[in-house]
C-alpha positions as a printed Julia matrix, in Angstrom:
385×3 Matrix{Float64}:
  98.74  -110.01  -122.92
  95.41  -111.79  -122.93
  92.31  -109.6   -123.11
  91.4   -110.0   -119.45
  94.81  -108.72  -118.4
  94.7   -105.86  -120.92
  91.51  -104.59  -119.31
  93.61  -103.71  -116.26
  97.16  -103.33  -117.61
  96.73  -100.92  -120.5
  99.15   -98.13  -119.66
  96.85   -96.4   -117.2
  97.08   -98.66  -114.17
  99.22   -96.21  -112.16
  99.27   -92.41  -111.97
 102.9    -91.42  -112.78
 102.68   -88.23  -110.72
 101.56   -89.77  -107.43
 101.86   -93.53  -107.81
  98.13   -93.91  -107.18
  96.59   -97.16  -108.48
  94.11   -95.41  -110.71
  93.53   -92.57  -113.14
  93.22   -89.15  -111.45
  89.89   -87.37  -111.75
  90.72   -83.95  -113.24
  87.57   -81.95  -112.59
  88.13   -78.69  -114.42
  86.69   -76.71  -117.3
  89.86   -74.9   -118.35
  93.66   -74.97  -118.0
  96.24   -72.3   -117.1
  98.42   -71.55  -120.15
 100.79   -68.98  -118.63
 103.83   -71.2   -119.2
 103.04   -71.34  -122.92
 102.99   -67.56  -123.24
 106.2    -67.22  -121.23
 108.09   -69.74  -123.38
 108.64   -67.64  -126.48
 107.26   -67.6   -130.03
 108.47   -71.11  -130.89
 106.81   -72.8   -127.93
 104.54   -75.74  -128.59
 100.91   -75.14  -127.7
  99.78   -77.03  -124.56
  97.91   -80.3   -125.01
  94.99   -79.14  -122.87
  93.38   -75.71  -123.07
  89.62   -76.18  -122.67
  87.84   -79.27  -121.38
  85.52   -79.65  -124.38
  88.62   -80.13  -126.54
  90.41   -82.44  -124.14
  90.77   -83.51  -120.53
  93.42   -85.82  -118.99
  90.85   -88.18  -117.47
  88.94   -88.39  -120.74
  92.19   -88.89  -122.64
  93.0    -91.9   -120.44
  89.65   -93.48  -121.29
  90.15   -92.77  -124.98
  93.57   -94.4   -124.94
  92.25   -97.4   -123.02
  89.43   -98.13  -125.48
  91.77   -97.65  -128.44
  94.13  -100.18  -126.88
  91.35  -102.68  -126.21
  89.95  -102.45  -129.76
  93.38  -102.36  -131.39
  92.73   -98.98  -133.02
  94.83   -95.9   -133.76
  92.7    -93.39  -131.85
  89.78   -93.41  -129.45
  87.2    -90.74  -128.67
  84.73   -90.39  -125.79
  81.26   -88.89  -126.01
  78.4    -87.95  -123.72
  76.33   -91.0   -124.73
  76.29   -93.93  -127.12
  73.98   -92.1   -129.53
  76.32   -89.09  -129.37
  79.14   -91.4   -130.52
  76.96   -92.78  -133.34
  75.77   -89.32  -134.38
  79.32   -87.98  -134.36
  80.59   -90.87  -136.48
  77.82   -90.14  -138.99
  78.78   -86.47  -138.73
  81.97   -87.03  -140.72
  79.79   -87.42  -143.83
  78.19   -84.64  -145.89
  74.83   -83.69  -147.31
  74.22   -85.75  -150.43
  76.25   -88.72  -149.16
  74.57   -92.12  -148.89
  74.87   -94.64  -146.04
  73.92   -98.31  -146.19
  72.68   -99.43  -142.76
  71.55  -102.73  -141.31
  67.77  -102.71  -141.02
  67.66  -103.99  -137.44
  70.05  -101.59  -135.75
  69.42   -99.98  -132.35
  66.26   -97.87  -132.41
  68.17   -94.69  -131.58
  70.41   -95.22  -134.61
  67.31   -95.7   -136.77
  65.81   -92.5   -135.36
  68.88   -90.32  -135.91
  69.19   -91.52  -139.52
  65.51   -91.06  -140.31
  64.98   -87.73  -138.59
  67.99   -85.52  -137.87
  70.36   -86.62  -140.62
  67.7    -87.1   -143.28
  66.73   -83.44  -142.77
  70.35   -82.48  -143.43
  70.48   -84.44  -146.67
  72.32   -87.59  -145.58
  70.62   -90.42  -147.46
  70.47   -94.01  -146.3
  69.2    -97.42  -147.36
  68.26  -100.16  -144.88
  69.31  -103.69  -145.81
  69.34  -107.14  -144.25
  73.02  -107.35  -143.39
  72.68  -111.09  -142.73
  72.5   -111.23  -146.55
  75.75  -109.53  -147.64
  74.67  -109.52  -151.28
  72.13  -106.84  -150.36
  75.01  -104.45  -149.7
  76.11  -104.65  -153.32
  72.54  -104.1   -154.53
  72.21  -100.98  -152.36
  75.38   -99.32  -153.64
  75.02   -95.92  -155.31
  77.59   -93.55  -156.81
  77.29   -91.38  -153.66
  77.51   -94.25  -151.12
  80.17   -93.46  -148.51
  79.57   -95.77  -145.55
  78.26   -99.08  -144.25
  76.75   -99.17  -140.75
  76.51  -102.58  -139.06
  75.56  -104.13  -135.74
  76.17  -107.8   -134.9
  74.54  -109.32  -132.95
  71.64  -107.04  -133.78
  69.32  -105.35  -131.33
  66.9   -106.81  -130.23
  66.66  -110.1   -132.19
  70.36  -111.03  -131.99
  70.69  -111.57  -135.74
  74.22  -112.27  -136.9
  75.99  -110.55  -139.78
  79.19  -111.9   -141.3
  81.27  -108.86  -140.44
  84.35  -109.85  -142.4
  82.35  -110.5   -145.58
  80.26  -107.35  -145.23
  83.28  -105.18  -144.48
  85.13  -106.75  -147.41
  82.33  -105.65  -149.76
  82.5   -102.17  -148.26
  86.25  -101.98  -148.83
  85.87  -103.04  -152.46
  83.47  -100.13  -152.92
  85.68   -97.65  -151.05
  83.26   -97.27  -148.15
  83.96   -96.48  -144.51
  82.6    -99.31  -142.37
  81.16   -98.49  -138.95
  80.27  -101.25  -136.46
  78.3   -100.86  -133.24
  80.03  -103.31  -130.89
  78.05  -102.5   -127.73
  76.62  -105.98  -127.12
  79.93  -107.8   -127.49
  82.47  -105.29  -126.12
  86.14  -105.58  -127.16
  86.5   -108.46  -124.73
  84.41  -110.74  -126.96
  84.6   -109.17  -130.43
  86.98  -106.75  -132.16
  85.6   -105.51  -135.49
  88.75  -103.54  -136.34
  90.59  -106.86  -136.6
  87.95  -107.89  -139.15
  88.64  -104.79  -141.24
  86.21  -102.21  -139.82
  87.17   -98.53  -139.9
  85.21   -97.23  -136.89
  83.89   -99.14  -133.87
  81.18   -97.64  -131.65
  80.22   -98.42  -128.06
  77.51   -97.26  -125.77
  79.78   -97.25  -122.73
  76.63   -96.83  -120.66
  76.18  -100.57  -121.07
  78.74  -103.31  -120.33
  81.84  -101.11  -120.28
  80.48   -98.89  -117.49
  78.69  -101.95  -116.19
  76.82  -100.55  -113.18
  73.87   -98.56  -114.59
  75.32   -95.38  -113.11
  76.85   -93.53  -116.07
  75.88   -92.43  -119.59
  78.74   -92.35  -122.07
  79.79   -93.36  -125.58
  83.04   -94.33  -127.27
  84.38   -94.59  -130.8
  87.66   -96.04  -132.06
  89.17   -95.34  -135.49
  91.45   -97.7   -137.35
  93.69   -94.89  -138.65
  94.96   -91.53  -137.36
  93.69   -89.86  -140.52
  90.13   -91.01  -139.89
  90.57   -90.12  -136.22
  91.31   -86.5   -137.14
  88.0    -86.32  -138.99
  86.12   -87.71  -136.03
  87.93   -85.44  -133.56
  86.84   -82.42  -135.61
  83.22   -83.48  -135.06
  83.79   -84.3   -131.39
  85.39   -80.92  -130.73
  82.96   -79.02  -132.93
  79.73   -80.55  -131.61
  81.04   -80.82  -128.07
  78.99   -83.9   -127.17
  81.66   -85.04  -124.71
  81.49   -86.68  -121.27
  82.58   -84.95  -118.11
  85.65   -86.3   -116.32
  83.59   -88.02  -113.63
  81.68   -90.0   -116.27
  84.95   -90.91  -118.0
  86.4    -92.04  -114.67
  83.38   -94.25  -113.97
  83.78   -96.0   -117.34
  87.5    -96.55  -116.67
  86.53   -98.08  -113.33
  83.91  -100.31  -114.98
  86.27  -101.61  -117.67
  88.54  -103.13  -115.03
  85.89  -105.67  -114.02
  84.48  -106.34  -117.5
  85.94  -109.84  -117.82
  84.57  -111.27  -114.59
  81.2   -109.61  -115.06
  80.73  -110.65  -118.66
  81.87  -114.24  -118.16
  79.45  -114.72  -115.26
  76.63  -112.95  -117.1
  77.14  -115.03  -120.24
  77.03  -118.25  -118.22
  73.78  -117.12  -116.6
  72.3   -116.1   -119.95
  72.88  -119.59  -121.36
  71.21  -121.12  -118.3
  68.18  -118.84  -118.6
  67.8   -119.45  -122.33
  67.79  -123.2   -121.86
  65.25  -122.93  -119.05
  62.93  -120.55  -120.89
  62.85  -122.77  -123.96
  61.05  -125.36  -121.84
  58.37  -122.98  -120.56
  54.95  -123.42  -122.22
  54.38  -119.65  -122.43
  57.57  -119.07  -124.45
  57.32  -119.28  -128.23
  60.97  -118.59  -129.17
  64.35  -117.69  -127.67
  66.99  -115.69  -129.52
  70.6   -116.06  -128.36
  73.76  -116.74  -130.37
  74.94  -119.16  -127.7
  72.21  -121.65  -128.6
  73.28  -124.4   -130.99
  70.31  -123.88  -133.3
  70.57  -120.08  -133.44
  70.79  -118.9   -137.08
  74.24  -117.51  -137.71
  75.86  -119.22  -134.72
  78.67  -120.63  -136.86
  79.44  -117.18  -138.24
  79.26  -115.61  -134.8
  81.61  -118.18  -133.29
  84.13  -117.41  -136.04
  84.17  -113.67  -135.3
  83.57  -113.52  -131.54
  84.86  -115.41  -128.51
  81.55  -115.55  -126.67
  77.81  -115.16  -127.02
  77.42  -112.25  -124.6
  74.84  -111.61  -121.92
  71.87  -110.3   -123.93
  69.08  -112.48  -125.27
  65.45  -112.06  -126.28
  62.41  -114.27  -126.1
  58.86  -114.16  -127.38
  55.83  -115.16  -125.39
  52.85  -116.71  -127.13
  50.63  -113.71  -126.47
  51.1   -110.0   -125.81
  49.19  -110.41  -122.55
  51.81  -112.87  -121.32
  54.62  -110.43  -122.16
  52.95  -107.57  -120.28
  52.21  -109.86  -117.33
  55.86  -110.89  -117.2
  57.07  -107.28  -117.16
  54.6   -106.37  -114.44
  55.28  -109.37  -112.2
  59.02  -109.99  -112.52
  60.83  -109.17  -109.26
  64.54  -109.81  -109.82
  64.76  -107.97  -113.13
  64.14  -104.27  -113.58
  61.55  -103.51  -116.25
  63.64  -100.76  -117.79
  65.53   -99.46  -120.79
  69.28  -100.02  -121.21
  71.39  -103.1   -120.56
  74.8   -104.25  -119.39
  74.47  -103.52  -115.67
  75.12  -105.78  -112.71
  71.37  -106.17  -112.29
  69.2   -108.07  -114.77
  67.11  -105.76  -116.97
  64.01  -106.78  -118.92
  62.99  -104.36  -121.65
  60.03  -104.19  -124.01
  61.4   -103.01  -127.38
  58.05  -102.01  -128.9
  57.57   -99.42  -126.12
  61.2    -98.72  -125.28
  64.31   -99.01  -127.46
  62.46   -99.41  -130.77
  59.33   -97.34  -130.12
  60.45   -94.76  -132.71
  60.28   -97.35  -135.5
  56.88   -97.4   -137.26
  54.73  -100.34  -136.21
  54.55  -101.85  -139.72
  58.34  -101.78  -139.98
  58.76  -103.28  -136.5
  56.41  -106.11  -137.37
  58.24  -106.77  -140.62
  61.49  -107.07  -138.69
  59.93  -109.4   -136.11
  59.93  -106.86  -133.27
  56.48  -107.75  -132.01
  54.47  -106.96  -128.88
  55.38  -110.42  -127.58
  59.15  -109.73  -127.63
  61.1   -109.18  -124.41
  64.84  -108.43  -124.32
  66.86  -109.56  -121.33
  70.22  -108.22  -120.2
  71.46  -110.8   -117.73
  72.95  -109.49  -114.51
  74.97  -111.02  -111.71
  72.15  -112.51  -109.64
  72.15  -116.23  -109.02
  70.8   -117.68  -112.3
  68.64  -120.27  -110.52
  66.88  -117.46  -108.64
  66.38  -115.58  -111.89
  64.85  -118.57  -113.66
  62.46  -119.23  -110.76
  61.43  -115.59  -110.82
  60.94  -115.62  -114.61
  58.77  -118.72  -114.32
  56.51  -117.16  -111.71
  56.3   -113.94  -113.76
  55.22  -115.89  -116.84
  52.61  -117.63  -114.72
  50.19  -120.34  -115.7
  49.42  -120.87  -119.37
C-alpha cells in the first residue's frame, strides 16, 4: 500500500469485537486477572495487568506508528520530550552521546541538565558535516542523535551518511522525525535504530493533545526501551493515545495542503522588504535541498524567516491575526513562534547566536487557512519598512 492508504489501513481500522470503525477507548487503570489465577500453574500471564505497563488503546497506537515507520516495535509516551528522554534512558552513566548542535531546545536542555547530572556525556557537532561525527568519537561513545530538517533553521543532515558512520563505530542512531513524519521521511529505512516523534505536532495534528512516540528497528532494542517506558512510567493516557490515532488518519491531506501553503508563503515572504532570509527545504536555493530530496518525499510545512531588525520580528508577532503567536507546531491553525523566547530559550544566548538563532528569527508552522489570506496577513503584520 502507498503511505496515504497505510495511514488508515494499518490493521486497526475496525474493532474486531464490535465491528466499530475505530479503535475502542479503554479508559481503565487496571485489569481483572481472575481468569489467569483460575487457569492453573502453567497459564500464560495476561497481556494487560496495569495501565502504566500497557493498555489496548495505547497498544494500537504503538502498532500503528511501528507500521508507518517500518519498525519492529513502537512505544508511546506522555510527550515528545518524554520519548526523547526515555530513548536516552537506555544509556548509562559514563556513556557518551554525539548530538547535532541545532536540535530541538528541549533535547538540548535534557542533555545539558538532567542527563549531564547523571553522568551521561555528550558532544554537539554540526551534523551537516558528517566528518565531525568521526572527530567526536570516543571510546565510550554509544549513540548518535540527529534531527533533519533541524529546528528552527531547517538545516539538512545526510542521514544515510551520518548513520553509516555511526554503524561503523557500533553506535545506536536516534533520529527525531517530528517535522517530516513517516509520511514524508522514514529514517529506519536509511539505517536508523530509533525514530522519535513529538506526536503533539503533525501526527495529532489539532493542537489538542500532548504525546510522544518512539519506534525501534529491532525487538531487542525495543525491549530495552520498554524497560525504560515501564520503569519511568512517562506514558500517555488512553484518551491521548486515541486522539493521536484519530489525527494520523488525516495526516496525508493535512500535510499535503500545509506543504503547498508553506511553499506559497515562502515565495511571497522572500519578496517582502522587511524579510532578510527564508529557510525552507522546498526552496531551490536552500542548502542541502538535494540531500533532503534524496531522503524525503516532501519539504514539510515548517519554515523560518528572519526580519531585518528585532523590532520588526516583535511587531510581526504582536500584529499577526491569522497565526497564533505560540509554542508548538503541526496543528490545523498556523502558528508563529519566536525561538529565542520559546523553544530555544534554554540555550545560552552566545550559543544561540553562534547557531544563527537570533532575535530576528520567526518559525512558522503552516496551517490549513487559505494561503492567500495568510500572506496578506503576514504582509500587514510586517508593516511598512
